[in-house]
N, C-alpha and C positions, 0 to 999 in steps of 0.2 A: 701810596696805595695804587693809584691809577693815573695815567696821563693821556690826553688826547690833543688834537689840534687846538681846541678852544679852552680847555680847562685842565687843572691838576687837582687830584683828590689826595689829601695827605692825612696821616694819622699823627696829630701833634702830640709831642711828648709832654708829660706833666712837668711843670717848672720852666717851660719855654715860653717866652713872651712872643705874642703874635707879630707885632711890628715895632720898629724903633720909636723910642719916646725918651724924654729926659730920664737919665739914669740907666737906660737900656738901649744903647745904640748899636751893639754888636750881639751876635749869638741869638738873634731873633729868627722866627720862622721866615720872615721876609728876606733876611740875609741869606738863609739857606736856599730858598726858592730862586733868588737871583743868581746864586752860584750855579744852579742846575739849569735854569731857564732865563737866560739873559734877555730874551725877547719880551718879557713882561714889563721891562723898564718903560715907564711912561703910560702904562695901562691904569686908568683910574687916578687916584691921588698919587702925586709924585713921591710923597713920604711913605705911602703904603701901597706900592704897585701891586695890582691884582687882587687886593684884599676886598672882599664884599661883606664879610662878617668876622667876628673874632671870638676866641675862647679866652677866659681868664688864664693868667699865667699858670695857676695851679690845676687847671682843668685839662685833662687829656682828651683825645678823640678826633673824630673825622671833621675835616674842613674842606671847602672847595675854594680854589684860587682861579681867577679868570686870566686867560692868556692873551685875550685881545679886548679891545674897547667895547665892541658890540656885545660880546658875551658878558663883560663886566656890567654894562648898563642893564642887560636883561636879568642877570642874577640879583643886582641891587633892587630891581623892581619886585622880583619874587619875594625877597626878604621883607621889603617894605609892606607888601600886601599879605604877608604871612602865608604865601603859597609854597611852603617848604615843610617837608616831613622831618621832624627832629625829635629823636628819642634819646634820653640820657638815662644812665643808671647811677645809683648812689648808695652809700651806706649812711644811715642816719641813726643817731644815738637814741635809745629808748626801747621800752619793752611792750608798749601797747600802741599799735597802729591800726587805723581803719583799713579795710580791704582796698579802698581807693576812693577817688572822688575828683571834683573840680574845685580849683582854688581861683578865685577872682578878686582882685584888689586894685587899688591905685598903688603905684610905687614911685618913690622919689628919693632925693638925696637926704640923708640924715643931717639935721641942722646942727647937731652937736659933734658928729664924727663924719668928716667930709669924705672919708674913704668908703663909707658904708651907705647902703641903700636901705630904705625902710618902707613898710606898708602903712605906717602910722603918719600919713600925710593927708592934708585936706586937698591939696592940688598936686597932681602927679600924672604919670602915664598909666593907662590901663594895662594890667598884666594878668594873663590867663595861663594857668598850668593845670594839666591833668596828671594825677599820680595813681600808681598801683603798687600794692605791697606784694613783692615777688616771694620773699622769704622772711619769716619772723624768727629771730634768734633770741636768746635770753637777754642780751644786753644791747643789741642793735638790730636794725632791719635792713634788708636789701630792697631798695625801691626803684621803680621805673617812673620817669617823668616825661611827659609829652608836652612840648611847648606850642602854644598857639601864638603867643607874642614872644619876643626875644629881648626883654629889658636887661640892663646891666644887673648882674647878681640875682636875677629873678628866682631861680630855683633855690639858691642859698637863703634868700630872705623869706620866701614862702615857706620853706621847710622849717626854719627857725622860728618865725613869727606867727604863722598861721597854723602849721601842724604842731608847733611847740616842741619840735625835735630838730636840733641843729645837725648838719652833716658832720660825720665823724672827722675829727681833726681840723675843723674849720676855725682858723685863728681869728676871724673877724666876727662871725655870728655865733660861735660856740667857744668852748674853753678846752683846748687840747690837753692841758694838764689834768683836768677832771676826766676827760675821756680816757686817758691812759690809766688813771686810777680805777675807773669804772670797769674797764676791760681786763685789768689785772695782768699778772706776770705771764700768762699764757700768750698774750699779744705783745709783750714787751719788745721782742726783736723786730716784729713787723712795724710797730708804731715808732720805733726809735728814730728812724730816718724819714718819718712822715711829717711834712711841713705844709701840707695843703689839704683841702677837703677831698674826701673820697667821692669825686664826681667825674663822670666820664661820658663824653658825647659819643654814643654808640651807633646811631643811625642818622644818615642824612639822605633825604630823598627829594627829587624835584624833576620837573619836566624841563629838559635842556632848552634854554631860550632861543637857540638857533636851529638845532636839528629836530627839536620837538620830541626827542626820545625820552622815555620815562626812565629815570636813573635812580638807583637806590644803593647806597654803600653802607656797610656795617663793619665795625672794627671791634675786637675784643678789648676789655679793660686791661690796664697795666698789671704787671706781675704782682705788685704789692696788694692791689685790690683783690686779685684772685686768691692770693695766699690767705687773706683775712676771711674770705668766704669759705675756703676749703677747711680752715681750722675750725670755723663755727659749725660746719656740716658734720665734722667728726665728733664734736662735743656731745 
């Protein structure tokens, strides 16, 4: 999206892993950034150069990458103190949603399913999400989420467990087969190749840790997300 002396702003594609890890050593966002910006090698963690935050593999949207150590340290501090503006948009299955509100819970790893996070924990990290219903359709809703904290799977767990509406096509917190049946033949072509939640990081805003400039970046959701919305608006 945008590059400067200190940082790179990217629009991560859905399905792309943020950084190399067991099972995903190539084709990651870090591999792509290193190809274009070799000077970030050695910034921050050697295995994740330049990375100050991440998005799940299935989540698309805006990310910031640090190009030097001072910027990296400043951005890490902003994320740790939650001094970051983060808005997401999502599609969630269901026909009755409140207009909006605040979700506050503890969140921790699920004792029975290690890949999953849950709000049903006695001990965990505090998680705060604000949500707003942008559009309500017959079978799902278009939601906006604002993060105060940024826990792993925070929006996905809060939507499924607190709002009681899983994100559309979420394979971990929902049931994609049920979602396909619920939406029916009209959405068959759109959902056929959907293998991740309809969740998109649309806005990232912060005060630059070095220049002190107030920055805000916004990127539109991927084509599949927009197609589902357009079809619902026509119905």
